[in-house]
Wavefront OBJ file of the C-alpha trace (Angstrom):
o trace
v 16.591 21.964 -5.473
v 17.141 24.805 -3.089
v 17.249 28.570 -2.979
v 17.759 31.383 -0.518
v 15.339 34.203 0.139
v 17.141 36.639 2.362
v 18.794 34.563 5.079
v 16.312 31.674 4.814
v 17.060 28.528 2.795
v 14.129 26.799 1.084
v 14.244 23.329 -0.442
v 11.969 21.198 -2.549
v 12.446 17.494 -3.245
v 13.729 16.641 -6.708
v 10.934 14.094 -7.204
v 8.158 14.714 -4.652
v 5.801 11.822 -4.019
v 3.186 10.461 -1.650
v 2.435 6.902 -0.664
v -0.763 5.720 -2.349
v -2.814 2.601 -2.911
v -2.919 1.258 -6.449
v -5.606 -1.314 -7.149
v -6.882 -3.349 -10.060
v -10.086 -1.528 -10.993
v -11.171 -4.416 -13.229
v -11.152 -6.775 -10.233
v -12.833 -4.394 -7.790
v -15.658 -3.735 -10.294
v -16.175 -7.325 -11.484
v -19.764 -8.389 -10.622
v -18.847 -12.038 -9.968
v -15.980 -11.111 -7.654
v -18.110 -8.516 -5.864
v -20.805 -11.129 -5.229
v -18.259 -13.690 -3.964
v -16.753 -11.068 -1.664
v -20.184 -10.211 -0.288
v -20.918 -13.906 0.312
v -17.683 -14.278 2.285
v -17.574 -11.021 4.279
v -21.203 -9.782 4.220
v -20.086 -6.391 2.967
v -19.523 -4.778 -0.421
v -16.156 -4.964 -2.124
v -15.068 -1.331 -2.208
v -11.780 0.486 -2.567
v -10.278 0.118 0.938
v -10.513 3.214 3.112
v -8.852 1.650 6.163
v -6.361 -1.126 6.838
v -8.998 -3.606 8.005
v -10.751 -3.298 4.637
v -7.421 -3.583 2.806
v -6.542 -6.725 4.740
v -9.910 -8.364 3.925
v -9.529 -7.474 0.244
v -5.941 -8.774 0.258
v -7.070 -12.063 1.802
v -9.897 -12.363 -0.737
v -7.532 -11.822 -3.673
v -4.885 -14.278 -2.390
v -5.290 -17.651 -4.076
v -3.963 -19.536 -1.048
v -7.015 -18.324 0.917
v -9.450 -18.101 -2.014
v -8.852 -20.710 -4.742
v -11.085 -18.737 -7.126
v -8.970 -15.581 -6.920
v -7.809 -14.279 -10.313
v -4.515 -13.171 -8.708
v -1.903 -15.070 -6.743
v -1.703 -12.406 -4.044
v -3.896 -9.703 -2.625
v -1.084 -7.202 -2.249
v 2.487 -6.639 -3.319
v 4.831 -4.970 -0.839
v 8.371 -3.665 -0.929
v 10.417 -5.534 1.676
v 13.842 -4.018 1.423
v 16.101 -2.056 3.736
v 14.985 -0.483 7.003
v 13.873 2.728 5.263
v 11.419 0.689 3.171
v 9.921 -0.975 6.236
v 9.711 2.325 8.113
v 7.921 4.092 5.251
v 5.540 1.161 4.792
v 4.782 0.861 8.505
v 4.321 4.541 9.427
v 0.856 4.894 7.833
v -0.359 1.919 9.899
v 1.032 3.442 13.088
v -0.360 6.904 12.355
v -3.800 5.512 11.422
v -3.874 3.753 14.813
v -3.229 6.974 16.729
v 0.562 7.006 16.832
v 3.065 8.301 17.459
v 2.364 8.402 21.159
v 4.416 10.941 23.076
v 4.139 11.064 26.842
v 6.320 13.132 29.110
v 8.147 14.488 26.077
v 9.273 11.003 24.975
v 8.203 8.735 22.153
v 6.534 5.674 23.677
v 6.951 2.323 21.993
v 5.060 0.307 24.616
v 1.568 1.427 23.640
v -1.592 -0.311 22.447
v -1.471 1.916 19.339
v 1.918 0.543 18.323
v 0.905 -3.035 19.090
v -2.269 -2.705 16.988
v -0.309 -1.205 14.085
v 2.276 -4.011 14.170
v -0.454 -6.660 14.234
v -2.250 -5.059 11.253
v 1.005 -4.683 9.329
v 2.012 -8.306 9.871
v -1.492 -9.580 9.081
v -1.521 -7.755 5.741
v 1.859 -9.203 4.803
v 0.390 -12.731 5.008
v -1.353 -11.921 1.733
v 1.659 -10.392 -0.011
v 3.763 -11.817 -2.780
v 6.751 -13.775 -1.595
v 9.224 -12.003 -3.896
v 12.088 -10.078 -2.362
v 11.080 -6.618 -3.599
v 13.975 -4.504 -2.374
v 12.646 -1.185 -3.657
v 9.322 0.442 -4.549
v 9.880 -0.027 -8.274
v 10.275 -3.789 -7.701
v 6.875 -4.048 -6.027
v 5.208 -1.905 -8.699
v 6.761 -4.050 -11.422
v 5.420 -7.191 -9.728
v 1.979 -5.545 -9.568
v 2.334 -4.614 -13.264
v 2.869 -8.304 -14.042
v -0.659 -8.926 -12.739
v 0.183 -11.191 -9.810
v -1.564 -9.045 -7.174
v -4.738 -7.007 -6.782
v -3.190 -4.065 -4.886
v 0.108 -2.397 -4.063
v 1.119 0.316 -1.603
v 3.776 2.484 -3.202
v 5.011 5.996 -3.735
v 3.338 7.928 -6.539
v 6.594 8.596 -8.396
v 6.815 4.872 -9.266
v 3.471 4.753 -11.093
v 5.191 5.289 -14.438
v 6.125 1.579 -14.446
v 2.442 0.821 -15.061
v 2.103 3.109 -18.065
v 4.270 1.158 -20.519
v 2.227 -1.595 -22.141
v 5.400 -3.480 -23.127
v 6.183 -3.991 -19.437
v 2.722 -4.037 -17.867
v -0.059 -6.601 -17.996
v -2.474 -4.246 -16.234
v -2.380 -1.105 -18.418
v -5.788 0.553 -18.389
v -7.013 -1.567 -15.462
v -5.469 0.315 -12.533
v -6.719 3.145 -10.356
v -5.144 5.010 -7.464
v -6.634 5.830 -4.084
v -5.728 7.667 -0.936
v -3.711 5.594 1.493
v -6.053 3.471 3.654
v -6.400 5.080 7.057
v -5.973 8.528 5.527
v -2.404 8.949 6.811
v 0.209 8.909 4.093
v 3.946 9.354 3.938
v 5.465 12.079 1.797
v 8.731 11.328 0.076
v 11.116 12.473 -2.559
v 14.751 12.479 -3.441
l 1 2 3 4 5 6 7 8 9 10 11 12 13 14 15 16 17 18 19 20 21 22 23 24 25 26 27 28 29 30 31 32 33 34 35 36 37 38 39 40 41 42 43 44 45 46 47 48 49 50 51 52 53 54 55 56 57 58 59 60 61 62 63 64 65 66 67 68 69 70 71 72 73 74 75 76 77 78 79 80 81 82 83 84 85 86 87 88 89 90 91 92 93 94 95 96 97 98 99 100 101 102 103 104 105 106 107 108 109 110 111 112 113 114 115 116 117 118 119 120 121 122 123 124 125 126 127 128 129 130 131 132 133 134 135 136 137 138 139 140 141 142 143 144 145 146 147 148 149 150 151 152 153 154 155 156 157 158 159 160 161 162 163 164 165 166 167 168 169 170 171 172 173 174 175 176 177 178 179 180 181 182 183 184 185 186 187
């Protein structure tokens, strides 16, 4: 939608959203899982506040790395077109201190970018192997109960509300994007 006030045009997205972390609250609060996590990592299982914590939680909830995991994967990710990858990656880069601009130019040869790429790729080791081409695909996979977490835009949360299509209704919470740097979106 848009309007003019005097000679200035103002616009608002049709469906504003922010990238958030959705997580299975039943898993993160389970006493047996919390104890097993503590035994493995020597820290409490908490809602991830940074990408290192998210990666550890994703590894813990991936059955390939933890045979006792109640989920196949620690995280579900959208892996579609370039815009999907860019939106998914930007919070990692921004949480690591990017973008780095020197001499008026965006620098891509920085330790901040390298660290963000390494974190991003590490996290994807614990992701479902499905070809989720859009955010709704990854949320639907999460709704099927195959993963413990998903990074998605808030306007796709409605897929979790319908009990006919969700195995996790009533067992999901939302949190601020790990690293505290989110991406705003909207059509």
